[in-house]
PAMAR-211414 format. One line per 5 residues: number of its first residue (from 1); for each residue y, z, x of C-alpha. Coordinates in Angstrom, 1 decimal, always signed. Each point is the difference from the previous one (the first is absolute). Layout:
<rs>
NUM) Y,Z,X | ... $
</rs>
This chain:
<rs>
1) -9.4,+75.2,+9.4 | +2.8,+0.1,-2.6 | +1.6,-3.4,-0.7 | +3.4,-0.4,+1.8 | +1.8,-1.4,-3.1 $
6) +3.0,+2.4,+0.2 | +2.2,-0.8,+3.0 | +2.6,+2.2,+1.6 | +3.1,+0.5,-2.2 | +2.9,-2.5,+0.3 $
11) +3.0,+1.4,+1.8 | +3.3,-1.0,+1.6 | -0.2,-2.3,+3.1 | -0.9,+1.8,+3.2 | +0.5,-1.1,+3.6 $
16) -2.8,+0.6,+2.4 | +1.6,+0.1,+3.4 | -3.3,+0.0,+1.9 | -0.8,-3.4,-1.5 | +3.5,-1.3,-0.3 $
21) -0.9,-0.6,-3.6 | +1.4,+0.5,-3.5 | -2.6,+1.3,-2.6 | +0.7,-1.1,-3.5 | -2.0,+1.3,-3.0 $
26) +2.3,-0.1,-3.0 | -0.6,-3.0,-2.3 | +3.6,-1.3,+0.2 | +0.0,+0.1,+3.8 | -3.5,-1.6,+0.4 $
31) +0.8,-2.7,-2.6 | +3.3,-0.9,+1.8 | -1.7,-0.1,+3.4 | -2.8,-2.3,-1.2 | +2.6,-2.4,-1.3 $
36) +2.0,+0.1,+3.3 | -0.7,-3.2,+2.0 | +1.3,+1.5,+3.2 | -2.9,+2.4,+0.1 | -2.9,-1.7,+1.7 $
41) -3.7,+0.9,-0.6 | -1.2,+2.3,+2.8 | -2.9,+2.0,+1.3 | -0.2,+3.8,-0.4 | +1.2,+0.2,+3.6 $
46) +3.2,-1.9,-0.8 | -0.9,-3.5,+1.4 | +1.3,-2.8,-2.2 | -2.9,-2.3,-1.0 | +2.0,-3.1,-1.2 $
51) +3.1,-1.5,+1.7 | +1.1,-1.6,-3.3 | -1.5,+1.8,-2.9 | +1.5,-2.2,-2.7 | -1.4,-3.2,+1.5 $
56) -3.4,+1.7,+0.5 | -0.1,+1.4,-3.5 | +0.9,-3.4,-1.5 | -2.8,-1.7,+1.9 | -2.5,+2.6,-1.1 $
61) +1.2,-0.3,-3.6 | -0.4,-3.8,+0.0 | -3.6,+0.3,+1.3 | -0.9,+2.6,-2.7 | +1.6,-2.0,-2.7 $
66) -2.1,-3.0,+0.9 | -3.1,+2.2,-0.4 | +1.3,+1.6,-3.2 | +0.5,-3.5,-1.6 | -3.8,-0.4,+0.2 $
71) -0.6,+3.5,-1.5 | +2.1,-0.3,-3.1 | -2.3,-1.9,-2.3 | -2.6,+1.2,-2.5 | -2.8,-0.9,+2.3 $
76) +1.1,+2.4,+2.6 | +0.5,+2.8,-2.5 | -3.5,-0.7,-1.3 | -1.4,+0.4,+3.5 | +1.8,+3.3,+0.5 $
81) -1.6,+1.3,-3.2 | -3.5,-1.4,+0.5 | -0.4,+1.2,+3.6 | +1.1,+3.6,-0.9 | -2.3,+0.1,-3.0 $
86) -2.9,-1.2,+2.1 | +0.6,+2.7,+2.6 | +0.3,+2.7,-2.6 | -3.2,-1.2,-1.7 | -1.9,+0.3,+3.2 $
91) +0.8,+3.7,+0.3 | -2.7,+2.4,-1.3 | +1.7,+2.1,-2.7 | -0.2,+3.7,+0.6 | -0.3,-0.2,+3.7 $
96) +2.9,+0.7,+2.5 | +1.3,-3.0,+1.9 | +3.0,-0.8,+2.2 | +2.6,-1.8,-2.2 | +1.7,-1.5,+3.1 $
101) -2.9,-1.2,+1.9 | -2.2,-1.2,-2.9 | +2.6,-1.3,-2.5 | +3.7,-0.3,+1.2 | -0.4,-1.5,+3.4 $
106) -2.9,-2.4,-0.9 | +2.1,-1.2,-2.9 | +3.1,-0.5,+2.1 | -2.0,-1.9,+2.7 | -1.7,-2.1,-2.6 $
111) +3.4,-1.1,-1.4 | +1.1,-0.8,+3.6 | -3.1,-2.1,+0.6 | +0.5,-1.9,-3.3 | +3.6,-0.7,+0.9 $
116) -0.9,-1.1,+3.6 | -2.3,-2.8,-1.3 | -2.1,+0.8,+3.1 | -3.6,-1.3,+0.5 | -2.9,+2.5,+0.1 $
121) +0.1,+0.6,+3.8 | +3.8,+0.4,+0.0 | -0.2,+2.3,-3.0 | -2.4,+2.3,+1.8 | +2.4,+0.1,+3.0 $
126) +3.0,+0.8,-2.3 | -1.9,+2.8,-1.7 | -0.9,+1.5,+3.4 | +3.6,-0.2,+1.2 | +1.3,+1.6,-3.3 $
131) -2.5,+2.9,+0.4 | +0.8,+0.7,+3.6 | +3.8,+0.1,-0.7 | -0.2,+2.1,-3.2 | -2.5,+2.6,+1.1 $
136) +1.3,+0.3,+3.6 | +1.0,+3.7,-0.6 | -3.2,+0.9,-1.8 | -1.2,+2.2,+2.8 | +3.2,+1.6,+1.5 $
141) -0.3,+1.6,+3.4 | +0.0,+3.8,+0.2 | +2.8,+0.9,+2.4 | -2.1,+2.9,+1.3 | -2.6,-2.5,+1.3 $
146) +2.4,-2.5,+1.5 | -1.3,+0.6,+3.5 | -3.6,-0.5,-1.1 | -1.5,-3.1,+1.7 | -1.7,-1.2,-3.1 $
151) +3.2,+0.4,-2.0 | +2.0,-1.9,+2.5 | -2.5,-2.8,+0.1 | +0.1,-0.1,-3.8 | +3.7,-0.3,+0.0 $
156) -0.1,-2.9,+2.5 | -2.8,-1.7,-1.9 | +1.9,+0.3,-3.2 | +3.2,-1.4,+1.6 | -1.9,-3.0,+1.4 $
161) -1.6,-0.6,-3.4 | +3.3,+0.0,-1.8 | +1.5,-2.4,+2.6 | -3.0,-2.3,-0.5 | +0.5,+0.1,-3.8 $
166) +3.7,-0.8,+0.3 | -0.6,-2.8,+2.5 | -2.7,-1.5,-2.2 | +2.3,+0.0,-3.1 | +2.8,-1.6,+2.0 $
171) -2.3,-2.7,+1.3 | -1.4,-0.7,-3.5 | +3.5,-0.3,-1.5 | +1.2,-2.2,+2.9 | -3.0,-2.3,-0.3 $
176) +0.5,-0.1,-3.8 | -3.5,+1.4,-0.7 | +1.7,+2.1,-2.8 | +2.8,-1.2,-2.3 | +1.3,+3.6,-0.6 $
181) +3.1,+1.0,+1.9 | -0.1,+3.0,+2.4 | +2.4,+2.0,-2.2 | -2.1,-0.6,-3.0 | -3.2,+0.9,+1.9 $
186) +1.6,+3.3,+1.0 | +1.2,+0.5,-3.6 | -3.3,-0.6,-1.6 | -2.2,+1.8,+2.5 | +2.2,+2.9,+1.2 $
191) +3.1,+0.7,-2.1 | -1.5,-0.6,-3.5 | -3.2,+2.0,+0.5 | +1.9,+2.9,+1.5 | +2.3,+0.1,-3.0 $
196) -2.7,-0.4,-2.6 | -2.0,+2.8,+1.7 | +3.0,+2.4,-0.2 | +1.1,-1.2,-3.5 | -3.4,+0.3,-1.6 $
201) -0.6,+3.4,+1.6 | +3.2,+1.1,-1.6 | -1.2,-1.2,-3.4 | -3.4,+1.7,+0.6 | +1.8,+3.3,+0.7 $
206) +2.2,-0.5,-3.1 | -2.5,-0.9,-2.8 | +2.6,+0.5,-2.7 | +2.1,-2.8,+1.5 | -3.1,-2.2,+0.4 $
211) -0.8,+0.6,-3.6 | +3.5,-1.2,-1.0 | -0.6,-3.3,+1.8 | -3.4,-0.5,-1.6 | +1.5,+0.7,-3.4 $
216) +3.1,-2.1,+0.5 | -0.5,-2.8,+2.6 | +3.5,-1.2,-0.6 | +1.2,+2.8,+2.2 | -1.7,-1.4,+3.0 $
221) +2.9,-2.0,+1.5 | +2.3,+3.0,+0.0 | -2.9,+2.2,+1.1 | -0.4,-2.2,+3.1 | +3.6,+0.8,+1.0 $
226) -0.5,+3.7,-0.6 | -3.2,-0.1,+2.2 | +2.0,-1.8,+2.7 | +2.5,+2.8,-0.2 | -2.4,+2.9,-0.3 $
231) -2.9,-1.3,+2.2 | +1.5,-2.6,+2.3 | -1.7,-0.2,+3.4 | +3.2,-0.3,+2.1 | +1.4,+3.5,+0.8 $
236) +2.3,-0.9,+2.9 | +1.7,-3.1,+1.3 | +1.9,-0.4,+3.3 | +3.1,-2.0,+0.7 | +2.3,-0.6,+2.9 $
241) +3.7,-0.8,-0.4 | +1.2,-3.2,+1.7 | +3.7,+0.8,-0.7 | +2.1,+3.0,-1.1 | -0.3,+0.5,-3.7 $
246) +0.7,+2.7,-2.7 | -2.7,+1.1,-2.4 | +1.2,+2.3,-2.6 | +1.7,+2.9,+1.7 | -1.3,-0.7,+3.5 $
251) +1.0,-2.4,+2.8 | -2.9,-1.6,+1.9 | +0.7,-1.3,+3.5 | -1.4,-3.2,+1.5 | -3.4,+0.7,+1.6 $
256) -0.7,+3.2,-2.0 | -3.2,+0.4,-2.0 | +0.0,+0.6,-3.7 | -3.1,+1.7,-1.5 | -0.5,-0.7,-3.7 $
261) -2.0,+2.5,-1.9 | -1.1,-2.3,-2.8 | -2.4,+2.4,-1.7 | +2.7,+2.7,-0.2 | +2.5,-2.5,-1.4 $
266) -2.5,-0.9,-2.8 | -0.3,+3.6,-0.9 | +3.8,+0.7,+0.1 | +0.8,+2.1,-3.1 | +3.6,-1.3,+0.1 $
271) -1.5,-3.4,-0.8 | -3.2,+0.7,-2.0 | -0.6,+2.7,-2.6 | -3.0,+2.2,+0.8 | -0.9,-2.3,+2.9 $
276) -3.1,+2.1,+0.9 | -1.6,-1.0,-3.3 | -1.9,-3.2,-0.5 | +1.3,-1.6,-3.3 | -1.4,-3.4,-0.7 $
281) +2.6,-0.4,-2.8 | +2.9,+0.8,+2.2 | +3.0,-2.4,-0.1 | +0.2,+0.0,+3.7 | +2.9,-2.3,+1.0 $
286) -0.1,-1.0,+3.7 | -2.2,+1.8,+2.5 | -0.4,-0.7,+3.7 | -3.8,+0.0,+0.1 | +0.0,-3.7,+1.0 $
291) +3.3,+0.1,+2.0 | +3.2,-1.7,-1.2 | +2.3,-2.9,+0.8 | -0.8,-1.8,+3.2 | -2.6,+2.6,+0.8 $
296) -1.9,-0.3,-3.3 | -3.8,-0.5,+0.4 | -0.8,-3.7,+0.0 | -3.2,+0.6,-1.9 | +1.6,+2.1,-2.8 $
301) -0.9,-2.6,-2.7 | -3.7,+0.1,+1.1 | -0.1,+3.8,-0.1 | +1.6,+0.2,-3.4 | -2.1,-2.8,-1.5 $
306) -3.3,+1.4,+1.3 | +0.6,+3.6,-1.0 | +1.2,-1.0,-3.5 | -2.9,-2.3,-0.6 | -3.0,+1.9,+1.3 $
311) +0.8,+3.7,-0.5 | -0.9,-0.1,-3.7 | -3.4,-1.5,+0.9 | -0.6,+2.8,+2.5 | +1.0,+2.7,-2.5 $
316) -2.1,-1.5,-2.8 | -3.1,+0.5,+2.3 | +0.3,+3.8,-0.5 | +0.7,+1.2,+3.5 | +0.3,+3.8,+0.7 $
321) +0.4,+1.7,+3.4 | -3.1,+1.3,+1.7 | +0.6,+3.7,-0.1 | -2.3,+0.7,+2.9 | +1.9,-2.1,+2.6 $
326) +3.7,-0.4,+0.8 | +1.9,-3.1,+0.9 | +0.4,-0.7,+3.7 | +3.4,-1.0,+1.2 | +1.3,-2.2,+2.8 $
331) +3.3,-1.3,+1.2 | +2.6,-0.1,+2.7 | +3.8,+0.4,+0.5 | +0.7,-2.5,-2.8 | -3.0,-0.1,-2.4 $
336) -2.2,+2.5,-1.8 | -2.9,-0.8,-2.3 | -3.6,+1.1,-0.9 | -2.7,-2.1,+1.7 | -2.7,+1.9,-1.9 $
341) +0.2,+1.0,-3.6 | -3.3,+1.5,-1.5 | -0.4,-1.1,-3.6 | -2.6,-0.1,-2.7 | -0.1,-2.4,-2.9 $
346) -1.0,+1.9,-3.2 | -3.1,-1.1,-1.7 | +0.5,-2.0,-3.2 $
</rs>
């Protein structure tokens, strides 16, 4: 399956009467909407998910900052490097392997466990929860078999398993069996591996850009921003207006939904030159891959730090795509990423 890096073109705001929703895809419109505090986070069906988004975001931000303060030292950076190198060393060079399942997700979970300061038993539970939540879409249901008894049972069993995993995590956090916050747990075991999978796949499919980073590591900080623009995992966000507001040329009424096409905004040619091209040396300015304003991703520092620090280590291992197998994609109304990336490490 071809990688869905190129989103639909950005265009003027549209009103979808059937959903009572404005659809925004131009960079200027999406950026303005993300910074508008009267637009509440919402589900794809238009239900607001937070009564006071500013207060909720501030609380989440404080929790993440407490975790980040423990991750800023040289010891933590050393752990990031050592764990990744160890995982790469365990791979048999010349044989195909799944980059996500064998490298990216184990690395991310290991970082979470180290941060959690959990004992051996609790660490095993945290690893189980992380795996259940991340790979929950690994075996999507074929709609043509939806009435099949076994398929229905599988869906119910999967739903119960996910609820059990979420309940276990909540219990462990409540009982202080893990010192990592819930936002950081999600960031390390869900958001970060999803982004690294898509970003590293983009580099594998653009070996000229990977070669530039290997030759000039000083480009890595800027390359991370370009990867967030080009290969960000969020393609759409949903908001609901709690008051009448104007965004650009449109007037949004209280209660209306606003659908933000983030991926299209990051490919808006009015904002970015040749947006369909991955350019690790691009002077990118501000993208919306991690939101903006009050809606900015609370774990943005983590994502940037990790990608900048470990991507050179990954590239130096000599990865190339496995030409016999294609990446397998998953996602939903908001996110899109590869949960399987077949790769080979070249023999030295």
